[in-house]
C-alpha positions as a Markdown table, in Angstrom:
| # | Residue | x | y | z |
|---|---|---|---|---|
| 1 | Unk | -0.1 | -0.1 | 0.0 |
| 2 | Unk | 1.2 | 3.4 | -1.1 |
| 3 | Unk | 1.5 | 6.0 | 1.6 |
| 4 | Unk | 1.1 | 8.9 | -0.8 |
| 5 | Unk | 4.0 | 10.8 | 0.6 |
| 6 | Unk | 6.3 | 12.1 | -1.9 |
| 7 | Unk | 9.5 | 14.0 | -1.8 |
| 8 | Unk | 10.1 | 16.8 | -4.2 |
| 9 | Unk | 12.2 | 19.8 | -4.9 |
| 10 | Unk | 10.2 | 22.9 | -5.3 |
| 11 | Unk | 11.0 | 26.6 | -6.3 |
| 12 | Unk | 9.6 | 29.3 | -3.9 |
| 13 | Unk | 8.7 | 33.0 | -4.3 |
| 14 | Unk | 8.4 | 34.3 | -0.8 |
| 15 | Unk | 7.3 | 38.0 | 0.0 |
| 16 | Unk | 9.1 | 38.9 | 3.1 |
| 17 | Unk | 8.7 | 42.1 | 5.4 |
| 18 | Unk | 11.5 | 44.7 | 5.3 |
| 19 | Unk | 12.9 | 43.5 | 8.6 |
| 20 | Unk | 14.2 | 40.2 | 7.0 |
| 21 | Unk | 16.4 | 42.1 | 4.5 |
| 22 | Unk | 19.5 | 41.1 | 6.3 |
| 23 | Unk | 18.1 | 37.8 | 7.2 |
| 24 | Unk | 16.5 | 36.2 | 4.1 |
| 25 | Unk | 17.1 | 32.6 | 5.0 |
| 26 | Unk | 15.3 | 33.2 | 8.5 |
| 27 | Unk | 12.5 | 34.9 | 7.0 |
| 28 | Unk | 11.9 | 32.0 | 4.4 |
| 29 | Unk | 12.1 | 29.4 | 7.1 |
| 30 | Unk | 9.5 | 31.3 | 9.2 |
| 31 | Unk | 7.2 | 31.4 | 5.9 |
| 32 | Unk | 7.7 | 27.5 | 5.6 |
| 33 | Unk | 6.9 | 26.9 | 9.2 |
| 34 | Unk | 3.5 | 28.6 | 8.8 |
| 35 | Unk | 2.7 | 26.2 | 5.9 |
| 36 | Unk | 3.4 | 23.0 | 7.9 |
| 37 | Unk | 0.6 | 20.6 | 8.1 |
| 38 | Unk | -1.6 | 22.8 | 5.9 |
| 39 | Unk | -2.8 | 22.1 | 2.4 |
| 40 | Unk | -1.1 | 24.1 | -0.4 |
| 41 | Unk | -2.7 | 24.7 | -3.8 |
| 42 | Unk | 0.6 | 25.0 | -5.4 |
| 43 | Unk | 1.8 | 21.7 | -4.0 |
| 44 | Unk | -1.4 | 19.8 | -4.4 |
| 45 | Unk | -1.0 | 18.3 | -0.9 |
| 46 | Unk | 0.1 | 19.0 | 2.6 |
| 47 | Unk | 3.6 | 20.0 | 3.5 |
| 48 | Unk | 4.9 | 17.5 | 6.1 |
| 49 | Unk | 8.7 | 18.7 | 6.4 |
| 50 | Unk | 11.3 | 20.5 | 4.3 |
| 51 | Unk | 15.1 | 20.7 | 4.4 |
| 52 | Unk | 18.0 | 22.0 | 2.0 |
| 53 | Unk | 16.5 | 25.5 | 1.8 |
| 54 | Unk | 18.7 | 28.0 | 0.0 |
| 55 | Unk | 18.1 | 31.5 | -1.8 |
| 56 | Unk | 18.5 | 31.4 | -5.4 |
| 57 | Unk | 19.0 | 35.1 | -6.2 |
| 58 | Unk | 20.3 | 37.9 | -4.1 |
| 59 | Unk | 19.3 | 40.5 | -3.2 |
| 60 | Unk | 15.5 | 40.4 | -3.1 |
| 61 | Unk | 13.3 | 43.0 | -5.0 |
| 62 | Unk | 10.9 | 45.4 | -3.2 |
| 63 | Unk | 7.4 | 45.5 | -4.7 |
| 64 | Unk | 6.3 | 49.0 | -6.3 |
| 65 | Unk | 3.0 | 48.8 | -4.3 |
| 66 | Unk | 3.7 | 47.6 | -1.0 |
| 67 | Unk | 6.9 | 47.3 | 1.1 |
| 68 | Unk | 7.6 | 43.6 | 0.8 |
| 69 | Unk | 10.6 | 41.9 | -0.6 |
| 70 | Unk | 10.3 | 39.1 | -3.2 |
| 71 | Unk | 12.8 | 36.4 | -2.7 |
| 72 | Unk | 13.3 | 33.3 | -4.9 |
| 73 | Unk | 14.4 | 30.2 | -3.1 |
| 74 | Unk | 14.6 | 26.4 | -3.4 |
| 75 | Unk | 13.8 | 23.6 | -0.9 |
| 76 | Unk | 13.4 | 20.0 | -0.6 |
| 77 | Unk | 9.9 | 19.1 | 0.8 |
| 78 | Unk | 8.0 | 16.0 | 2.0 |
| 79 | Unk | 4.4 | 16.4 | 0.8 |
| 80 | Unk | 1.4 | 14.3 | 1.5 |
| 81 | Unk | -1.0 | 13.9 | -1.4 |
| 82 | Unk | -3.9 | 11.9 | -0.8 |
| 83 | Unk | -6.5 | 11.5 | -3.7 |
| 84 | Unk | -10.1 | 9.9 | -3.9 |
| 85 | Unk | -9.7 | 6.3 | -4.7 |
| 86 | Unk | -6.4 | 5.8 | -2.7 |
| 87 | Unk | -6.1 | 3.6 | 0.3 |
| 88 | Unk | -4.8 | 4.8 | 3.6 |
| 89 | Unk | -4.5 | 3.7 | 7.2 |
| 90 | Unk | -5.9 | 5.6 | 10.1 |
| 91 | Unk | -6.4 | 5.2 | 13.8 |
| 92 | Unk | -9.8 | 5.2 | 15.3 |
| 93 | Unk | -10.3 | 8.0 | 17.8 |
| 94 | Unk | -14.1 | 7.9 | 18.5 |
| 95 | Unk | -17.0 | 5.6 | 17.5 |
| 96 | Unk | -20.4 | 7.2 | 17.2 |
| 97 | Unk | -23.8 | 5.9 | 15.9 |
| 98 | Unk | -23.7 | 7.7 | 12.7 |
| 99 | Unk | -19.9 | 7.9 | 12.0 |
| 100 | Unk | -16.5 | 6.7 | 12.9 |
| 101 | Unk | -13.7 | 9.4 | 13.5 |
| 102 | Unk | -10.0 | 8.6 | 12.6 |
| 103 | Unk | -6.6 | 10.2 | 12.4 |
| 104 | Unk | -4.3 | 9.8 | 9.5 |
| 105 | Unk | -0.6 | 10.2 | 10.1 |
| 106 | Unk | -1.4 | 11.3 | 13.6 |
| 107 | Unk | -2.4 | 14.8 | 12.3 |
| 108 | Unk | -5.3 | 14.6 | 9.8 |
| 109 | Unk | -9.0 | 14.1 | 10.3 |
| 110 | Unk | -11.0 | 11.4 | 8.6 |
| 111 | Unk | -14.5 | 10.2 | 8.8 |
| 112 | Unk | -16.3 | 7.0 | 7.8 |
| 113 | Unk | -20.1 | 7.3 | 8.0 |
| 114 | Unk | -22.1 | 4.3 | 9.1 |
| 115 | Unk | -23.4 | 3.7 | 5.5 |
| 116 | Unk | -20.0 | 3.5 | 4.3 |
| 117 | Unk | -18.8 | 1.0 | 7.2 |
| 118 | Unk | -20.3 | -1.8 | 5.3 |
| 119 | Unk | -23.4 | -4.3 | 5.6 |
| 120 | Unk | -21.3 | -6.5 | 8.0 |
| 121 | Unk | -20.9 | -3.8 | 10.7 |
| 122 | Unk | -23.4 | -2.8 | 13.3 |
| 123 | Unk | -23.0 | -0.2 | 16.0 |
| 124 | Unk | -23.2 | -1.5 | 19.6 |
| 125 | Unk | -23.7 | 1.4 | 22.0 |
| 126 | Unk | -22.9 | -0.6 | 25.1 |
| 127 | Unk | -19.2 | -1.2 | 23.9 |
| 128 | Unk | -19.0 | 1.9 | 21.9 |
| 129 | Unk | -17.8 | -0.1 | 18.8 |
| 130 | Unk | -18.8 | -1.2 | 15.4 |
| 131 | Unk | -19.1 | -5.0 | 15.7 |
| 132 | Unk | -18.5 | -7.5 | 12.8 |
| 133 | Unk | -21.0 | -10.1 | 12.2 |
| 134 | Unk | -18.7 | -13.1 | 11.9 |
| 135 | Unk | -15.1 | -11.9 | 12.6 |
| 136 | Unk | -14.7 | -10.2 | 16.1 |
| 137 | Unk | -11.1 | -9.4 | 15.3 |
| 138 | Unk | -12.3 | -6.7 | 12.9 |
| 139 | Unk | -14.5 | -4.9 | 15.4 |
| 140 | Unk | -13.9 | -1.2 | 15.3 |
| 141 | Unk | -13.1 | 0.4 | 18.6 |
| 142 | Unk | -11.2 | 3.4 | 19.6 |
| 143 | Unk | -7.3 | 3.0 | 19.3 |
| 144 | Unk | -7.6 | 0.4 | 16.5 |
| 145 | Unk | -5.7 | 0.9 | 13.3 |
| 146 | Unk | -8.0 | 0.6 | 10.1 |
| 147 | Unk | -7.3 | 0.6 | 6.3 |
| 148 | Unk | -10.0 | 2.4 | 4.2 |
| 149 | Unk | -10.5 | 4.0 | 1.0 |
| 150 | Unk | -10.6 | 7.8 | 0.5 |
| 151 | Unk | -13.8 | 8.9 | -1.1 |
| 152 | Unk | -13.4 | 12.7 | -0.8 |
| 153 | Unk | -11.3 | 15.5 | 0.3 |
| 154 | Unk | -12.4 | 18.6 | 2.2 |
| 155 | Unk | -10.3 | 21.8 | 2.4 |
| 156 | Unk | -11.2 | 24.7 | 4.5 |
| 157 | Unk | -8.8 | 27.5 | 5.5 |
| 158 | Unk | -5.8 | 25.3 | 4.8 |
| 159 | Unk | -7.1 | 22.3 | 6.9 |
| 160 | Unk | -7.7 | 19.2 | 5.2 |
| 161 | Unk | -10.1 | 16.4 | 6.2 |
| 162 | Unk | -10.8 | 12.9 | 4.5 |
| 163 | Unk | -13.9 | 11.1 | 3.9 |
| 164 | Unk | -13.5 | 7.3 | 3.6 |
| 165 | Unk | -15.4 | 3.9 | 3.1 |
| 166 | Unk | -14.7 | 0.5 | 4.4 |
| 167 | Unk | -17.0 | -1.2 | 1.9 |
| 168 | Unk | -15.1 | -3.3 | -0.7 |
| 169 | Unk | -17.9 | -2.6 | -3.3 |
| 170 | Unk | -17.4 | 1.2 | -3.1 |
| 171 | Unk | -15.5 | 1.7 | -6.3 |
| 172 | Unk | -18.1 | -0.6 | -8.2 |
| 173 | Unk | -21.0 | 1.3 | -6.6 |
| 174 | Unk | -19.6 | 4.8 | -7.4 |
| 175 | Unk | -18.8 | 3.7 | -11.1 |
| 176 | Unk | -22.3 | 2.5 | -11.5 |
| 177 | Unk | -23.6 | 5.8 | -10.2 |
| 178 | Unk | -21.4 | 7.9 | -12.4 |
| 179 | Unk | -22.3 | 5.8 | -15.4 |
| 180 | Unk | -26.1 | 6.3 | -14.6 |
| 181 | Unk | -25.6 | 10.1 | -14.2 |
| 182 | Unk | -23.6 | 10.2 | -17.4 |
| 183 | Unk | -26.6 | 8.4 | -19.2 |
| 184 | Unk | -29.1 | 10.7 | -17.7 |
| 185 | Unk | -27.2 | 13.7 | -18.8 |
| 186 | Unk | -27.0 | 12.2 | -22.3 |
| 187 | Unk | -30.7 | 11.5 | -22.4 |
| 188 | Unk | -31.4 | 15.1 | -21.3 |
| 189 | Unk | -29.1 | 16.5 | -24.0 |
| 190 | Unk | -30.9 | 14.7 | -26.6 |
| 191 | Unk | -34.3 | 15.7 | -25.5 |
| 192 | Unk | -33.3 | 19.3 | -25.2 |
| 193 | Unk | -32.3 | 19.4 | -29.0 |
| 194 | Unk | -35.2 | 17.3 | -30.3 |
| 195 | Unk | -36.2 | 18.9 | -33.8 |
| 196 | Unk | -39.7 | 20.2 | -34.3 |
| 197 | Unk | -41.9 | 17.7 | -36.4 |
| 198 | Unk | -41.8 | 18.6 | -40.1 |
| 199 | Unk | -42.7 | 16.6 | -43.4 |
| 200 | Unk | -39.3 | 17.0 | -44.6 |
| 201 | Unk | -36.2 | 17.6 | -42.5 |
| 202 | Unk | -33.0 | 18.9 | -44.4 |
| 203 | Unk | -29.5 | 18.6 | -42.8 |
| 204 | Unk | -28.5 | 21.6 | -44.9 |
| 205 | Unk | -30.1 | 24.8 | -43.4 |
| 206 | Unk | -30.0 | 26.4 | -46.8 |
| 207 | Unk | -32.0 | 23.7 | -48.4 |
| 208 | Unk | -34.5 | 24.0 | -45.7 |
| 209 | Unk | -34.8 | 27.7 | -46.1 |
| 210 | Unk | -35.2 | 27.2 | -50.1 |
| 211 | Unk | -37.9 | 24.6 | -49.3 |
| 212 | Unk | -39.8 | 27.0 | -47.0 |
| 213 | Unk | -39.4 | 29.9 | -49.7 |
| 214 | Unk | -40.8 | 27.4 | -52.4 |
| 215 | Unk | -43.6 | 26.5 | -50.3 |
| 216 | Unk | -44.5 | 30.2 | -49.7 |
| 217 | Unk | -44.3 | 30.9 | -53.6 |
| 218 | Unk | -46.7 | 28.1 | -54.2 |
| 219 | Unk | -49.1 | 29.5 | -51.6 |
| 220 | Unk | -48.9 | 33.0 | -53.0 |
| 221 | Unk | -49.3 | 31.7 | -56.7 |
| 222 | Unk | -52.3 | 29.5 | -56.0 |
| 223 | Unk | -54.0 | 32.5 | -54.1 |
| 224 | Unk | -53.3 | 34.7 | -57.2 |
| 225 | Unk | -54.9 | 32.4 | -59.6 |
| 226 | Unk | -58.1 | 32.1 | -57.4 |
| 227 | Unk | -58.2 | 35.9 | -57.4 |
| 228 | Unk | -57.8 | 36.2 | -61.3 |
| 229 | Unk | -60.5 | 33.5 | -61.7 |
| 230 | Unk | -63.0 | 35.2 | -59.6 |
| 231 | Unk | -62.4 | 38.4 | -61.2 |
| 232 | Unk | -63.1 | 37.0 | -64.8 |
| 233 | Unk | -66.2 | 35.4 | -63.5 |
| 234 | Unk | -67.4 | 38.7 | -62.1 |
| 235 | Unk | -66.7 | 40.6 | -65.2 |
| 236 | Unk | -68.5 | 38.0 | -67.3 |
| 237 | Unk | -71.5 | 38.1 | -65.0 |
| 238 | Unk | -71.5 | 41.9 | -65.4 |
| 239 | Unk | -71.5 | 41.9 | -69.1 |
| 240 | Unk | -74.3 | 39.4 | -69.3 |
| 241 | Unk | -76.5 | 41.6 | -66.9 |
| 242 | Unk | -75.6 | 44.7 | -68.9 |
| 243 | Unk | -76.6 | 43.0 | -72.2 |
| 244 | Unk | -79.9 | 41.9 | -70.8 |
| 245 | Unk | -80.6 | 45.3 | -69.5 |
| 246 | Unk | -79.7 | 47.1 | -72.8 |
| 247 | Unk | -82.0 | 45.0 | -75.2 |
| 248 | Unk | -85.4 | 46.5 | -74.5 |
| 249 | Unk | -84.0 | 49.9 | -75.0 |
| 250 | Unk | -82.6 | 49.0 | -78.2 |
| 251 | Unk | -85.9 | 47.5 | -79.6 |
| 252 | Unk | -87.7 | 50.7 | -78.6 |
| 253 | Unk | -85.3 | 53.0 | -80.6 |
| 254 | Unk | -85.6 | 50.7 | -83.7 |
| 255 | Unk | -89.4 | 50.9 | -83.5 |
| 256 | Unk | -89.2 | 54.8 | -83.2 |
| 257 | Unk | -86.8 | 55.0 | -86.1 |
| 258 | Unk | -89.2 | 52.9 | -88.4 |
| 259 | Unk | -92.0 | 55.1 | -87.4 |
| 260 | Unk | -90.2 | 58.2 | -88.3 |
| 261 | Unk | -89.4 | 56.9 | -91.7 |
| 262 | Unk | -93.0 | 56.0 | -92.5 |
| 263 | Unk | -94.2 | 59.5 | -91.5 |
| 264 | Unk | -91.6 | 61.0 | -93.8 |
| 265 | Unk | -93.0 | 58.8 | -96.7 |
């Protein structure tokens, strides 16, 4: 089992107060001492120890906007880098009804909830322990060293705490949950981009636009033809009605003309 403690040489950029101008090494040591047993985002872990510290460039430069000295240094560091999924060992400090508290490397807090303790453990309030169903030597009591799987990390104000699980099927269960979540996300994405129902769907947006324009032209053409037909029908009806009304007048004029001719004779 890996302890997840790595040794690395890191470059440092430290801003020191002016009081350390003549004591740069002492100022860098004071800065590193403040970072011990605290989470560092630049280290992606917790600084446990350091040695072989030396200043790279002398003298330091003063910032233009505040009176601090920028110093570049090098140091060899011992960093603890736990990650979700790794196996670590911790010592049980307290057993409660809902959770088990542990310490890792004697300095970091860890918690295992009752749900993550496994189906073979049950809480016994009289002995203040988690009792195993068939193997008493695996009972979890205060002071016992336990190996568990890290499920999550919590960092707050530089302090790091761990969440763990004793279940052997934790990885398989977590993998199934992640696969279900991914599948549901894919279904939601497909449902969000579902196209509107149409008779013909073109992959090319220009082709779709052309089809819509053609459909509009056909509609306008059919309406225009209907208007022309109705106009022709109305004009024909008007002509017929006009002819019917004018025929009696024409007969009367013809009779009057004949009468005038007879009188002249």
